[in-house]
N, C-alpha and C positions, 0 to 999 in steps of 0.2 A: 622829777615834778612835770605837769601837765604844762604844756605852752598857750597861753591865751591868744585866741582867736585876733586881737586887736593888734600882737606882736607880728603878725604875718605882713609881710611887704607887700606892695604892689609886684615888687621884682619875681619875690619866692612865688606868689600867686600865677604871674605870667609862666615861670617855669611850668608850675605844676600843672596849667591847662596845654601846655607846648608840649609834657610827656605824655598826657591822656591822648590828645593827638595824634601823637608817634604810633602811641600804643594801639588805639584805634587804627590808624593806615595797615599795621601790621596785622590786627587780627583781621581786617578789612582782605589783605592781601592772602591770608590763610584763609578766610570762606572761602575768595575765589580760586584758590589752588585745590581745597575740599570741593571742591563742585565740577571742575575740571576732572578732579580725579572718579568721582561718581558717576557722571557722565560718560567718562572712557568704559568704564568698567560696565555701563549699561549697554555701550555699543558691543562690547567684546563678548558680553552674552547672549544677546539678540542674533549676534552673527552666528553665533555655535548652536542656539536654539533653530534658527534657519535653514543652518546644515542638517541639524540632526533632523527637522522634517523631511529634508529632502532624502536624507538616508530613510529612513522610514518607508518613504514613496520608494523607490526602488526597490527595497525588500518584499514591500508589498504587491507591486508589478511582478518580480520574479516568482513568487511565491502563486499569484493569479496564472502568470503564465505558464507554471509547471502543472497546476491545475489542469488546465486547458490542454496541454500537450498528453498527461496520463491519461484524460478520458480519451484523446484522438489513439493513442497507442494500443489503449482497453479494447476500442471499437474494430480497429486495424486486425487483432490478433483475434476476435470473434468471430470477425467476415471471415478470417483466414482459414478459421475451424470449419465453419460454414461452407466453404470452397475447398476443402482437404488442400489445402495449400501450406503442405508443411513437409520441406524435404530436408534430406541431408546435405551438408554443406559440403560432401566431397562427392555428389552423384547429381548430376543435370536433372532439372523437371522431366519426366516422363509421363505423358497421359496412359490412364489405366488398361489402353487396347495394349501397348507395348509392354504390359507387364503379365509375361507369362503364368509367375507365380502366383497371381490375385487368384480367388478361387471365386469361380463363377458359383451360382446358387444348384447347378446341376454338379457342380465340380464337389460342391460342400456334401451334396445328399451323396455322392458315390463314395465319398471319405468314409462316410457314417454306414454306409451298406456294407462297406468291407468287414466292418467291425460285425459280425453276424451273432455273435454271442453276447453284446450290450445292449442296454436297454435302448439307447439311441438307436443303434442299428434295428433293434427291432422296431422302433416306432416308424423308423424311414421306411422299412420294407414294408409296414401294415399301412403305413400313407400311398406310398408310391406304388402297391402292388395288391394292396388289399383295401382298397379306399371304402367299398362299399361295407365291406365286411366292419371297418373302423367304425361308422356311422351307426352300427348300431349299439356300439358299448358305452353305457354312457359315461364312466369316469374319463375316458379320452376328450369328451367336449370341453374340460377343461385343463387339457395338456394344451401349453404353446409352442413345444418343442425344446431340443435341444437348445443352448444358450448359443453353439457356435451358429444357429439358423436365426437369430434372433435378431443380430446386429450385422452392419457392412462398414466397412471403411473405402477410404480413397489409395492409399500409398500404402505399397508392400513390405517395405520393414515394419511400418505401423503394425501389420496387418499382424507378422511373423512376431512382435515383441509382445503385443498385445497379449498372443495366443500362448504365447513361452511366457507372462507373468502368471497367467491364470492356470495353464497348467492341462493337460490332456483331460483329468478327471473332470475339471469344473467345464471347461469346453464342451463333453459330452456330457454333463449334469442335466436331469431334464426340470423343465419350468414349466411350475402348475398354477393356476391362480388359488385354490382354496387348499385346505387344510384335507378335508374331505376328499378332494381326489387322491393325497397322497396317501391317506388311508385307503381307497382300493386298488390303489396299486402294490400295494403286497399286505396279504394277511396270512394269521397264524392260528396253527390248530391249540387243541388245550395243552398242548405243551411245550407249547413256546415255539416250535418249530415253525418255520415258512412254510405255507400251505402253497404247494408247488401247482395246484390244480388251477388256482383262482389268481386272479388280478393279472400284471405284467407277466408272471412265471407261465402263467394256464394260458397265454395269449402268443406266448414265443413258442410255447411247445404244440400250440396248433398250428402254426404257419412251418412246424420243422425249423425253429430257432429258438432251441432251449437256452434262457437266460444263466449263462454263468460268470459268478465273482458277484462283487459288488456294485453298486453305483452312487449316485448324491442325485437328491432330489432338491431342487428348492422350491419353496412356497410364498409366493407373494403379498400375501396378505397377512402373513406372519412378519413380514420385514420391517424395517422402521425407513419409512420414506424421507425423503429428501425435504427439509423443511423452509428451505430459503425462497426467494424470488426466483425468475426464470429471465434470461437474456430477451430485452423488449422487441418485439417486431420477430423473431425470430421462429419461422415456422416449423423449426424442427425443437422446440421448447426447450433448447440447451439451459445447462443451470448457471445461472450467475453467481458464480463462486468468485471469493476474494484472493485476487491473484497475488503472489510473493513480490514483495518490494523491496529494492535496496534502501537504505539512508536516504540517499535526495529522492525518491519517488519514482526511480523508473524498474520495471522488470529487470528480475537478471537476464544478462547478454544470454540468447539461445533458447530462451524459455517461448513456446510455440504454444502451450496452451494445458488445459486438464484431458487426458484419456476418456474420461465419462463421456465430456463435449464431443470427441472424435468417431464416435458413433454415430453412425445413422442409423435411424429407427423407423422403420413401416409407419407410415402413417396411421394404420390402422390402430397399434399399439401406442399409440404416441397419449391417448387419451380413454381414458375408462378401461382397463385393462382389470381392475380391482373393483370391487363394490363400493369401494370408497373413492372412485374415481382415479385413481393416479396411473399414469401411464410406466412404460417398462425404462426408460431413462430415469427418472427418480424413487424406483424400486429395484429393479434388476441391477442396473449398470451401475447404479450409485453405491449400492452395497457390494459388486464386483470390484470396485474402482477408486471408490470414493474420492480423496481428492491427489490421485497419481497425477504427477506432473510429466510431460515431455520437454526433452529437449531435443538440440540438434545434434550435439556432439556429447560423447562421454564428457570430454574437458570442458565441456559449459556445465555441466551435471556436475562435477565435484568441487566446482568454484562455487555455485548456488547450494554447497551442501547448508550452511545456516538456515537456506529458507524453504527446507524442504520438509513436510512436516509427516506426511504419511507414503512416502517414496516415491521412486521417479523410474523413466525410462529415458534412452536416447535413442535417437535411429539409427547409429551406428552402434549399435547393442549391448550399451550401456543400462543395467537392471538396480536399482535399490529397492529391495522389498520393503523395507520399513526404513527408520530413521536407526542407522551403525548397522544394517543387515547388506552386505553386497552379493550379489550371485557373480561369481568368477568363474572363469575354465570353460571349457569346452561343454555346450547344453544340445539334451536331446532335440530336435528340431521336431516341433509338434506340426504334424501334418494335417490335423483338422483347422482350419482358420477362419477367423471371419467373412461373411461374402464380401464380393465389390460390389460397388456402386454401381448403376446403370450409367450407360454414355447417355442416353437420354436426359438424366438428372443434370450431368454434368455440362451438358447443353441447354439447358434451359434459359429463358427469357432474363428468370432471375437473377442467373448463372452470372450472366454478360452484364447486366446492371450493377450485380454488386462486385463483380471486378471493378467497373468504371468508379464507384463509390470509395474503394481503396485508395485507387491511382488519388483520386484528388482528397481524401484524407491526407496521405503521405507528403501530399503537396502544401497542405497547410497546417502539417506535423515539422516540415522542413523552415516554413516561415518560423512558426512559433519558436523554433530554435535558435534561429539568427535573432528574433526578437530577444531572449534571452540571454544570449551571448550580448550584445548592444546593453542592453539593462546592466551587466553585472560589471561592464566597461566602465559605463556610469557609476555607479555605486562605488565600484573601485577608487574611481578621481575626487568624489565625494568623500569618502572615510577616509585620503590623503590630506585634503583641503581641512576635513573636522581637525586633523591630528594637528597640521601648522597650526592652524587658528588655536587649538587648545594650549599649544606650547607659548605662544604669545601673551595667551591670558596669564598663565602662570607664571611668564616673566614677568609681564605688567604688575602681577598683585603683589611679588618680592619687592617692587620699584615701590608701589605705592606703600608698603610696610612700611620700607624703609624711610620713607619720607614721613612720614605716618609718626613714628618711632622719633624722630629729629627735631621735628615742628608743632605735631599739634598740642603735644602737654603742654604746651604755654598758653593754651587760648581756651575761651569760652567758647562751647560751642552751641549752639541757640537751637530751639524746635526740634530736642530729641530725645529719645525715651530709653532708658535701659532694659536689655532683653535679657530676662534671666538668663544664667548659665545652665549649663548641662548638672547633673548629679556631680561628675568628677570634676568640675571645674575647671576643664583646660580649654575648654574654649568661650568667647562672649562675642557679642555682636554690637554691633550700634547701626541705629536705625533713625534715618532721618526721613524726609520725605520721600526720598529713595534707599535701598537698602545699601550697604557697601561690606563686603567681603572684608575680614583682615587676615594676617599671617598669624602664628603662633606668638610670636615675640609681641607682636602688639597686642593680643588677648592677654598675654600673660601681664601686661601693664593694666590692664584692666580689671586683674581678679581683684584689689582690694577695693575698688571705687564702691561707694555707698551711692543711693538715690540721695539727693539733697533734699528740703524742705521743701523748696520752689521746682514742681515738676519741671519747669521750663528750661532749667541749667543744669547742666553736668559738667563738673569741673572734671578735667584730666589730671592728674599730678604725674610730677616726676616718679 
């Protein structure tokens, strides 16, 4: 039976008012505690955000410093190749004048002349002793010479290795500009047999050096030239090939450069050797050596196997002809080698200036390496601070969730809206003027809560 309003005594009304006041005080205390939790949560998150930004700054700095260091390393390598500064680790640096085995132009010519019945020997004999006769032969105008006479090197081991890598037949190969020249070197009769009275065969017979055996001829206009860029500012027009890189961005230890760039080409053969304007480096030597890599030692070369795409040689005698193909055992020495560069080239003013630039770059590279170490130390310290702050935040979330489970279900939470759960219903969020993340035990308490008719109130029920 309903109780009449008039039947409520003043004492009962006073008790009701006191009960409401007590409830309001409890609610105010709850709101104050909830506000404190939200503020602390935001401070933790802001601290983590700031530490995260510092971590990214250090990582970006390290990345930038490594890029600068690699650029310097590449420049140093390229300049060393220009100067011929590649020496075996087990041998001291020795100037060319102390290399008795490095062949001069005259010595290379003598080696060719010893092969009296070879194509290279006949052409050398013609050039040396029958120059007037040669000038009247039209087909010789497009002949540049044997491979061995078209390039020079600075270091004995490299000269020997590159000659062995190519082999004697290739070192003796005749290089022609055009296919018309090749056709003139050898003609055939109606039966398809070689006409011994014409071409190089007839020429050899006329000077008492009948050609015996086969020989290689390289036609420059038929070769596919290198299509990339050249090293900027290099008077030798060395090819800007992509160097091998370790995962950290450095070149493999002991990597000295590419063989194609270690050949010195005479200035007359750097440009417009072919009708299309190409020089010998991007045609002849690129096709002979391609991306052949050069290392200081065999051990360093073997360690770099995953980064060797088209073969490699080492200054202490190692040869990898192609991926998976190794040259082992005693090898027959090739006595026809590339010529040595001249002493005047080595002692030029440009050489001295390049040496100075290399020293300056090495100092700058060392400073960058120190900066990288410093940034790594700062990065590690910041990561440690981030990890500690993250653990503190996780502990705070656990304590906040425990408090919310015990106390917040008895209050009306003002000015909040319910944010829809994920499709699995495993997580819930409560959003006020600021967002607070909750633990799964509080989320499960909210799973059955429905949005009330008044959007300003949301009742959290036990």
